[in-house]
DSSP file (Angstrom, degrees, kcal/mol; ACC not computed):
  #  RESIDUE AA STRUCTURE BP1 BP2  ACC     N-H-->O    O-->H-N    N-H-->O    O-->H-N    TCO  KAPPA ALPHA  PHI   PSI    X-CA   Y-CA   Z-CA
    1    1 A M              0   0    0      0, 0.0     2,-0.0     0, 0.0     7,-0.0   0.000 360.0 360.0 360.0 137.6   -6.7   -7.9  -17.9
    2    2 A R    >   -     0   0    0      1,-0.1     3,-1.6     2,-0.1     0, 0.0  -0.307 360.0-117.3 -69.5 150.7   -4.5   -4.7  -18.3
    3    3 A M  T 3  S+     0   0    0      1,-0.3    -1,-0.1     3,-0.0     0, 0.0   0.862 111.9  41.7 -57.3 -37.4   -4.1   -2.5  -15.3
    4    4 A N  T 3  S+     0   0    0      2,-0.0    -1,-0.3   105,-0.0   106,-0.1   0.084  84.1 136.5 -98.7  20.4   -5.8    0.5  -16.9
    5    5 A S    <   -     0   0    0     -3,-1.6   105,-0.0     1,-0.1   104,-0.0  -0.297  57.1-136.3 -68.3 153.9   -8.5   -1.3  -18.5
    6    6 A R  S    S+     0   0    0    103,-0.1    45,-2.9    44,-0.0     2,-0.4   0.353  80.6  88.7 -91.1   6.6  -12.0    0.1  -18.4
    7    7 A L  E     -A   50   0A   0     43,-0.2     2,-0.4    41,-0.0    43,-0.2  -0.809  56.5-167.8-104.8 139.3  -13.5   -3.3  -17.6
    8    8 A R  E     -A   49   0A   0     41,-2.7    41,-2.4    -2,-0.4     2,-0.3  -0.985  29.9-107.8-127.4 143.5  -13.9   -4.7  -14.2
    9    9 A E  E     -A   48   0A   0     -2,-0.4    39,-0.3    39,-0.2     2,-0.2  -0.498  34.7-129.3 -71.5 132.3  -14.7   -8.4  -13.3
   10   10 A A        -     0   0    0     37,-3.0    37,-0.3    -2,-0.3    -1,-0.1  -0.560  20.6-120.5 -80.0 143.5  -18.2   -8.8  -12.1
   11   11 A S     >  -     0   0    0     -2,-0.2     4,-2.1     1,-0.1     5,-0.2  -0.275  27.2-105.6 -76.6 169.7  -18.8  -10.7   -8.8
   12   12 A Q  H  > S+     0   0    0      1,-0.2     4,-2.6     2,-0.2     5,-0.2   0.916 121.4  53.9 -63.5 -43.7  -20.9  -13.9   -8.7
   13   13 A R  H  > S+     0   0    0      1,-0.2     4,-2.3     2,-0.2    -1,-0.2   0.856 105.7  50.5 -58.4 -39.2  -23.6  -11.9   -7.0
   14   14 A D  H  > S+     0   0    0      2,-0.2     4,-2.3     1,-0.2    -1,-0.2   0.936 112.1  47.9 -65.0 -44.4  -23.7   -9.3   -9.7
   15   15 A V  H  X S+     0   0    0     -4,-2.1     4,-2.8     2,-0.2    -2,-0.2   0.937 112.3  49.4 -59.3 -48.5  -24.0  -11.9  -12.5
   16   16 A L  H  X S+     0   0    0     -4,-2.6     4,-2.7     1,-0.2     5,-0.2   0.942 111.6  47.6 -54.2 -53.0  -26.7  -13.8  -10.6
   17   17 A N  H  X S+     0   0    0     -4,-2.3     4,-1.6     1,-0.2    -1,-0.2   0.851 112.1  51.7 -59.2 -36.7  -28.8  -10.6  -10.1
   18   18 A W  H  X S+     0   0    0     -4,-2.3     4,-2.7     2,-0.2     5,-0.4   0.950 110.3  47.5 -62.5 -50.8  -28.3   -9.7  -13.7
   19   19 A F  H  X S+     0   0    0     -4,-2.8     4,-2.3     1,-0.2    -2,-0.2   0.920 112.2  49.3 -57.9 -47.9  -29.5  -13.1  -14.9
   20   20 A E  H  < S+     0   0    0     -4,-2.7    -1,-0.2     1,-0.2    -2,-0.2   0.837 117.7  40.3 -66.9 -29.0  -32.6  -13.0  -12.6
   21   21 A K  H  < S+     0   0    0     -4,-1.6    -1,-0.2    -5,-0.2    -2,-0.2   0.830 126.0  30.1 -89.0 -32.0  -33.6   -9.6  -13.7
   22   22 A N  H  < S+     0   0    0     -4,-2.7     2,-1.0     1,-0.2    -3,-0.2   0.681 106.3  67.4-107.1 -18.2  -32.8   -9.7  -17.5
   23   23 A V    ><  +     0   0    0     -4,-2.3     3,-0.9    -5,-0.4    -1,-0.2  -0.818  57.6 174.5-106.3  95.9  -33.4  -13.4  -18.5
   24   24 A V  T 3   +     0   0    0     -2,-1.0    -1,-0.2     1,-0.2    -4,-0.0   0.679  66.7  74.0 -79.3 -13.6  -37.2  -13.7  -17.9
   25   25 A E  T 3  S+     0   0    0     -3,-0.1     2,-0.3     2,-0.0    -1,-0.2   0.622  71.9 107.1 -74.7 -12.4  -37.3  -17.3  -19.4
   26   26 A L    <   -     0   0    0     -3,-0.9     2,-0.1    -7,-0.2    -3,-0.0  -0.494  64.9-139.8 -71.0 129.4  -35.7  -18.7  -16.3
   27   27 A T     >  -     0   0    0     -2,-0.3     4,-2.1     1,-0.1     5,-0.2  -0.340  27.1-106.5 -77.0 167.2  -38.0  -20.6  -14.0
   28   28 A R  H  > S+     0   0    0      1,-0.2     4,-2.2     2,-0.2     5,-0.2   0.897 122.7  54.6 -63.0 -40.2  -37.9  -20.3  -10.2
   29   29 A Y  H  > S+     0   0    0      1,-0.2     4,-2.4     2,-0.2    -1,-0.2   0.954 108.3  49.3 -63.1 -46.8  -36.2  -23.8  -10.1
   30   30 A Q  H  > S+     0   0    0      1,-0.2     4,-2.5     2,-0.2    -1,-0.2   0.896 109.8  51.1 -57.8 -39.9  -33.5  -22.7  -12.5
   31   31 A K  H  X S+     0   0    0     -4,-2.1     4,-1.9     1,-0.2    -1,-0.2   0.900 109.1  49.5 -66.4 -38.3  -32.8  -19.6  -10.5
   32   32 A E  H  X S+     0   0    0     -4,-2.2     4,-2.9     2,-0.2     5,-0.2   0.881 110.2  52.1 -63.9 -38.9  -32.5  -21.6   -7.4
   33   33 A R  H  X S+     0   0    0     -4,-2.4     4,-2.8     1,-0.2     6,-0.3   0.921 107.3  52.1 -63.6 -42.4  -30.0  -24.1   -9.2
   34   34 A L  H  X>S+     0   0    0     -4,-2.5     5,-0.8    -5,-0.2     4,-0.5   0.901 115.4  41.2 -63.8 -39.0  -27.9  -21.2  -10.4
   35   35 A R  H  <5S+     0   0    0     -4,-1.9     3,-0.3    -5,-0.2    -2,-0.2   0.911 119.9  43.1 -73.6 -41.4  -27.6  -19.9   -6.8
   36   36 A D  H  <5S+     0   0    0     -4,-2.9    -2,-0.2     1,-0.2    -3,-0.2   0.881 116.1  44.9 -73.1 -41.3  -27.2  -23.3   -5.1
   37   37 A D  H  <5S-     0   0    0     -4,-2.8    -1,-0.2    -5,-0.2     5,-0.1   0.557  96.7-134.2 -82.4  -7.5  -24.7  -24.9   -7.5
   38   38 A E  T  X5 +     0   0    0     -4,-0.5     4,-2.1    -3,-0.3     5,-0.2   0.915  40.3 168.3  48.5  49.2  -22.5  -21.9   -7.8
   39   39 A T  H  ><S+     0   0    0     -5,-0.8     4,-1.3    -6,-0.3    -4,-0.1   0.906  71.5  44.3 -55.1 -48.5  -22.4  -22.3  -11.5
   40   40 A F  H  4 S+     0   0    0     -6,-0.4    -1,-0.2     1,-0.2     5,-0.1   0.778 109.5  56.9 -72.5 -26.9  -20.9  -18.9  -12.2
   41   41 A R  H  4 S+     0   0    0      1,-0.2    -1,-0.2    -3,-0.1    -2,-0.2   0.913 121.3  23.6 -69.7 -46.9  -18.4  -19.2   -9.5
   42   42 A W  H  < S+     0   0    0     -4,-2.1    -2,-0.2    -5,-0.1    -1,-0.2   0.415 100.4 108.8-103.9   0.5  -16.7  -22.5  -10.7
   43   43 A G  S  < S-     0   0    0     -4,-1.3    -3,-0.0    -5,-0.2    -4,-0.0  -0.259  80.1-114.9 -73.6 163.3  -17.7  -22.2  -14.3
   44   44 A P  S    S+     0   0    0      0, 0.0     2,-0.3     0, 0.0    -1,-0.1   0.304  85.9  98.9 -83.5  13.0  -15.2  -21.5  -17.1
   45   45 A L        -     0   0    0     -5,-0.1     2,-0.4     2,-0.0    -2,-0.1  -0.728  54.0-161.6-103.5 146.1  -16.9  -18.1  -17.9
   46   46 A F        -     0   0    0     -2,-0.3     2,-0.4     2,-0.0    -5,-0.0  -0.992   7.5-155.3-126.7 136.0  -15.8  -14.7  -16.7
   47   47 A F        -     0   0    0     -2,-0.4   -37,-3.0   -37,-0.3     2,-0.3  -0.916  11.4-174.4-116.9 134.9  -18.1  -11.7  -16.8
   48   48 A Y  E     -A    9   0A   0     -2,-0.4     2,-0.3   -39,-0.3   -39,-0.2  -0.898   7.6-163.3-127.6 158.3  -17.1   -8.0  -17.0
   49   49 A Y  E     -A    8   0A   0    -41,-2.4   -41,-2.7    -2,-0.3     2,-0.3  -0.927  32.3 -97.8-132.0 160.7  -18.8   -4.7  -16.8
   50   50 A L  E     -A    7   0A   0     -2,-0.3   -43,-0.2   -43,-0.2     2,-0.1  -0.583  36.0-126.1 -80.7 138.7  -17.6   -1.2  -17.8
   51   51 A K        -     0   0    0    -45,-2.9     2,-0.3    -2,-0.3    -1,-0.1  -0.412  33.1 -96.6 -73.7 157.1  -16.3    1.0  -15.1
   52   52 A D        -     0   0    0     -2,-0.1     2,-0.2     1,-0.1    -1,-0.1  -0.606  42.8-122.0 -70.4 137.2  -17.8    4.6  -14.6
   53   53 A E        -     0   0    0     -2,-0.3    52,-0.1     1,-0.1    -1,-0.1  -0.569  20.9-119.1 -79.0 145.1  -15.7    7.1  -16.5
   54   54 A E        -     0   0    0     50,-0.3     2,-0.1    -2,-0.2    -1,-0.1  -0.675  33.2-106.4 -84.2 137.4  -14.3    9.9  -14.4
   55   55 A P        -     0   0    0      0, 0.0     2,-0.8     0, 0.0    52,-0.1  -0.430  30.6-131.3 -65.0 135.8  -15.4   13.4  -15.5
   56   56 A T        -     0   0    0     -2,-0.1     2,-0.1    50,-0.1    50,-0.1  -0.791  23.4-147.6 -87.9 112.1  -12.6   15.3  -17.4
   57   57 A T    >>  -     0   0    0     -2,-0.8     4,-1.8    48,-0.1     3,-0.5  -0.394  25.0-108.4 -77.8 161.2  -12.3   18.8  -15.9
   58   58 A F  H 3> S+     0   0    0      1,-0.2     4,-1.2     2,-0.2    -1,-0.1   0.861 118.0  55.3 -57.2 -38.4  -11.2   21.8  -17.9
   59   59 A M  H 34 S+     0   0    0      1,-0.2     4,-0.4     2,-0.2    -1,-0.2   0.871 108.8  47.8 -66.1 -36.2   -7.7   21.9  -16.1
   60   60 A W  H X4 S+     0   0    0     -3,-0.5     3,-0.9     1,-0.2    -1,-0.2   0.824 105.8  58.6 -76.8 -30.9   -7.0   18.3  -17.2
   61   61 A R  H >< S+     0   0    0     -4,-1.8     3,-1.4     1,-0.3    -1,-0.2   0.791  96.6  63.6 -71.0 -27.0   -8.2   19.0  -20.8
   62   62 A L  T 3< S+     0   0    0     -4,-1.2     4,-0.4     1,-0.2    -1,-0.3   0.726  93.0  63.9 -65.9 -22.5   -5.4   21.7  -20.9
   63   63 A T  T <> S+     0   0    0     -3,-0.9     4,-2.5    -4,-0.4    -1,-0.2   0.494  72.8  95.6 -79.9  -3.6   -2.9   18.9  -20.5
   64   64 A Y  H <> S+     0   0    0     -3,-1.4     4,-1.9     1,-0.2    -1,-0.2   0.913  85.1  47.9 -58.8 -44.1   -3.7   17.2  -23.9
   65   65 A P  H  > S+     0   0    0      0, 0.0     4,-1.8     0, 0.0    -1,-0.2   0.947 114.7  46.2 -61.1 -45.1   -0.9   19.0  -25.8
   66   66 A F  H  > S+     0   0    0     -4,-0.4     4,-2.2     1,-0.2    -2,-0.2   0.842 107.8  57.9 -66.5 -31.7    1.6   18.1  -23.1
   67   67 A F  H  X S+     0   0    0     -4,-2.5     4,-2.9     2,-0.2    -1,-0.2   0.906 105.1  49.7 -59.9 -43.5    0.3   14.6  -23.0
   68   68 A M  H  X S+     0   0    0     -4,-1.9     4,-2.1     2,-0.2    -2,-0.2   0.895 112.7  47.1 -63.1 -42.1    1.1   14.2  -26.8
   69   69 A V  H  X S+     0   0    0     -4,-1.8     4,-2.0     2,-0.2    -1,-0.2   0.906 111.2  53.3 -65.1 -41.2    4.7   15.6  -26.1
   70   70 A Y  H  X S+     0   0    0     -4,-2.2     4,-2.5     2,-0.2    -2,-0.2   0.945 109.2  46.7 -58.7 -54.6    4.9   13.2  -23.2
   71   71 A L  H  X S+     0   0    0     -4,-2.9     4,-2.6     1,-0.2    -1,-0.2   0.888 112.1  50.9 -59.4 -37.9    4.0   10.1  -25.3
   72   72 A I  H  X S+     0   0    0     -4,-2.1     4,-2.4     1,-0.2    -1,-0.2   0.890 111.4  48.9 -68.1 -34.8    6.5   11.1  -28.0
   73   73 A A  H  X S+     0   0    0     -4,-2.0     4,-2.1     2,-0.2    -2,-0.2   0.889 109.4  51.2 -70.6 -40.2    9.2   11.5  -25.4
   74   74 A L  H  X S+     0   0    0     -4,-2.5     4,-0.6     2,-0.2    -2,-0.2   0.932 111.7  47.8 -63.1 -43.5    8.4    8.1  -23.9
   75   75 A W  H >< S+     0   0    0     -4,-2.6     3,-0.8     1,-0.2    -2,-0.2   0.928 113.5  46.4 -64.1 -45.2    8.6    6.5  -27.3
   76   76 A I  H 3< S+     0   0    0     -4,-2.4     4,-0.5     1,-0.2    -1,-0.2   0.842 110.7  54.4 -65.5 -32.7   12.0    8.2  -28.2
   77   77 A M  H 3X S+     0   0    0     -4,-2.1     4,-2.8     1,-0.2    -1,-0.2   0.546  82.4  89.2 -82.1  -4.6   13.4    7.3  -24.8
   78   78 A R  H <X S+     0   0    0     -3,-0.8     4,-2.1    -4,-0.6    -1,-0.2   0.891  86.6  48.8 -59.0 -44.4   12.7    3.6  -25.1
   79   79 A P  H  > S+     0   0    0      0, 0.0     4,-2.4     0, 0.0    -1,-0.2   0.911 112.5  50.1 -61.4 -41.3   16.1    2.8  -26.8
   80   80 A V  H  > S+     0   0    0     -4,-0.5     4,-2.1     1,-0.2    -2,-0.2   0.931 109.9  50.6 -63.4 -42.6   17.9    4.8  -24.1
   81   81 A L  H  X S+     0   0    0     -4,-2.8     4,-2.2     1,-0.2     6,-0.6   0.897 110.8  49.0 -64.1 -36.5   16.0    2.9  -21.4
   82   82 A F  H  X S+     0   0    0     -4,-2.1     4,-1.8     1,-0.2    -2,-0.2   0.882 110.3  50.8 -69.9 -34.9   16.9   -0.4  -23.0
   83   83 A L  H  < S+     0   0    0     -4,-2.4    -1,-0.2     1,-0.2    -2,-0.2   0.861 116.7  40.7 -64.1 -36.0   20.6    0.5  -23.2
   84   84 A C  H  < S+     0   0    0     -4,-2.1    -2,-0.2    -5,-0.2    -1,-0.2   0.794 135.6  12.5 -83.6 -30.3   20.6    1.6  -19.5
   85   85 A T  H  < S-     0   0    0     -4,-2.2    -3,-0.2     2,-0.2    -2,-0.2   0.564  91.5-119.9-126.2 -11.8   18.5   -1.3  -18.0
   86   86 A G  S  < S+     0   0    0     -4,-1.8     2,-0.4    -5,-0.5    -4,-0.2   0.591  79.9 103.7  78.6   9.8   18.1   -4.0  -20.6
   87   87 A R        -     0   0    0     -6,-0.6    -1,-0.2     1,-0.1    -2,-0.2  -0.962  57.7-157.2-126.4 145.3   14.4   -3.8  -20.6
   88   88 A W  S    S+     0   0    0     -2,-0.4     2,-0.3    -3,-0.1    -6,-0.1   0.723  75.4  81.4 -84.7 -25.1   12.0   -2.2  -23.1
   89   89 A M  S    S-     0   0    0     -8,-0.1     3,-0.1     1,-0.1    -2,-0.1  -0.611  81.4-122.9 -87.5 137.1    9.2   -1.7  -20.7
   90   90 A Y        -     0   0    0     -2,-0.3     5,-0.1     1,-0.1    -2,-0.1  -0.472  46.7 -81.0 -72.1 152.2    9.1    1.1  -18.2
   91   91 A P     >  -     0   0    0      0, 0.0     4,-1.6     0, 0.0     3,-0.4  -0.160  31.7-123.3 -56.9 149.6    8.9    0.2  -14.5
   92   92 A Q  H  > S+     0   0    0      1,-0.2     4,-3.1     2,-0.2     5,-0.3   0.859 109.9  58.0 -65.9 -37.2    5.6   -0.7  -13.0
   93   93 A W  H  > S+     0   0    0      1,-0.2     4,-2.3     2,-0.2     5,-0.3   0.897 107.3  50.1 -57.8 -38.0    5.8    2.0  -10.3
   94   94 A F  H  >>S+     0   0    0     -3,-0.4     4,-1.9     2,-0.2     5,-1.6   0.887 112.3  44.7 -66.2 -41.3    6.1    4.6  -13.1
   95   95 A L  I  <>S+     0   0    0     -4,-1.6     5,-2.9     3,-0.2    -2,-0.2   0.900 116.9  46.4 -73.9 -37.8    3.2    3.4  -15.0
   96   96 A N  I  <5S+     0   0    0     -4,-3.1    -2,-0.2     1,-0.2    -1,-0.2   0.839 120.9  35.2 -72.8 -31.0    1.0    3.0  -11.8
   97   97 A K  I  <5S+     0   0    0     -4,-2.3    -3,-0.2    -5,-0.3    -2,-0.2   0.831 136.0   9.8 -93.0 -30.9    1.9    6.4  -10.3
   98   98 A I  I  X5S+     0   0    0     -4,-1.9     4,-1.7    -5,-0.3    -3,-0.2   0.832 124.0  42.2-113.5 -59.9    2.2    8.6  -13.4
   99   99 A H  I  ><S+     0   0    0     -5,-1.6     4,-2.4     1,-0.2     5,-0.2   0.957 114.6  42.5 -65.7 -59.6    1.1    7.1  -16.7
  100  100 A Y  H  ><S+     0   0    0     -5,-2.9     4,-2.5     1,-0.2     5,-0.2   0.900 114.5  50.4 -59.0 -43.6   -2.2    5.3  -15.8
  101  101 A P  H  > S+     0   0    0      0, 0.0     4,-2.1     0, 0.0    -1,-0.2   0.912 111.9  47.5 -57.7 -43.4   -3.6    8.0  -13.6
  102  102 A W  H  X S+     0   0    0     -4,-1.7     4,-1.5     2,-0.2    -2,-0.2   0.889 113.2  48.0 -66.9 -40.7   -3.0   10.7  -16.2
  103  103 A C  H  <>S+     0   0    0     -4,-2.4     5,-3.0     1,-0.2    -1,-0.2   0.864 111.5  51.7 -66.1 -35.4   -4.6    8.5  -18.9
  104  104 A R  H ><5S+     0   0    0     -4,-2.5     3,-0.9     3,-0.2   -50,-0.3   0.865 107.5  51.9 -69.6 -36.9   -7.6    7.8  -16.6
  105  105 A K  H 3<5S+     0   0    0     -4,-2.1    -1,-0.2     1,-0.2    -2,-0.2   0.859 112.8  45.0 -68.4 -34.1   -8.1   11.5  -16.0
  106  106 A L  T 3<5S-     0   0    0     -4,-1.5    -1,-0.2    -5,-0.2    -2,-0.2   0.391 113.2-120.1 -86.7   2.4   -8.1   12.2  -19.7
  107  107 A N  T < 5 +     0   0    0     -3,-0.9     2,-0.4     1,-0.2    -3,-0.2   0.829  64.4 145.9  59.3  35.0  -10.4    9.2  -20.3
  108  108 A L      < -     0   0    0     -5,-3.0     2,-0.6    -6,-0.1    -1,-0.2  -0.807  46.4-148.2-101.9 141.7   -7.8    7.6  -22.6
  109  109 A D              0   0    0     -2,-0.4  -103,-0.1     1,-0.2    -5,-0.1  -0.598 360.0 360.0-108.6  69.8   -7.3    3.9  -22.8
  110  110 A L              0   0    0     -2,-0.6    -1,-0.2   -11,-0.1  -105,-0.1   0.396 360.0 360.0-109.4 360.0   -3.5    3.7  -23.5
């Protein structure tokens, strides 16, 4: 799962609560088996839910034009980065401290 993804992995308790609430065909015995056998914990399935989006304030919306210039500059600087470091990808500290928070504030999934 990407670092800036809008999906979060659901815990076993969240999945069990959702099943008990939304799948009405489950009998009491089946619900007990799901809880006791830890089917969702050790099973091959992964469950995700959408994170809540942050509200975008007016000040952050004013940065949209600068964000486009920033993205173009990132794209243009990639060959220079490769010549200097030998890598095409920007460092993780840069992505975690600058790029992903700015994208999150603008509700962009880049």
